[in-house]
N, C-alpha and C positions, 0 to 999 in steps of 0.2 A: 504494500500500500504506500509506503513512504517513497519508494522509487518512482511510482507513476502518479503521485499526488499532483493535482493541477497547480498547487501553489509553487511548485518547483519550476514551472514553465511560464508563469504569468508574465515574466519579464520579456518574453518573446512576442507578446500580444501588441499589435500595432493597429489592428482593425477596429473601427468604432463599434461600440457595443451598447445595445439597449437592454438593460436588465429589468425584467418585470417579475414581481414576486407577490404571492399571496401569503399572508401570515399564517393561515390555517392549512398550508400545504404540508402534508405529512411526508411527501416524497423528497423534498429538499428542505433541510433545516433552514430556518430563517436567517441564522447568523452566516450561513454560507453565501447567501445573496448579498448581504451587507459587506462581507469580506471581499467578494469579487468586485463589487463596485468601488470600495475603498482602494483596493489594489490598482484598479484601472485609473482612478483619479490620481493616485500618488505617482503613477508612471506617466501621467500626462496624456493618457489615451482618451480620446473623445468618448464620453459615455454619459448615459442618462439612466436614472433609477426611477421606476414607476412602482409604487408600493400600494398594495391593497390589504389593509388590516382585517377586512371582513370577507376575504375570498380564500379559496383553496387553490389547487393546481390549475383549475379551470375558472376563469372569470365568468360568472353566470348572471350576476345582478345587472339589470338593464342599463343603469347609468354607468356602472363600472365597465360594462362591456363596451359602451359607447366611447368612454374615455380610452380604453384599451385600443380599440380600432383607430381612433383619431391619432394616438401616439405612434402606433405601428405604421400607419399610412404616412404620417409626417416624417418619420424616421426614414422610410424607404424613399420618399420624395427627395429628401435631403441627400441621401447617400447612394442612390442608384441613378445618378445622372449620366 
């Protein structure tokens, strides 16, 4: 686990990253999303963090879903020129 842990390779990341996380996601511990975003910011990699304290792995509430889609589309519009 130590050899292949993502934290050992984050310094290679140069691609802009949109991190989206729901606090009730049992698949990915909350602190891992925060750690990823913090690492990207410290490395100067363009990144954005979208956090849903009331969602799981899937954003299902209508207003949250709308916000999710708006951010994803904006991210693609900005980075897929």
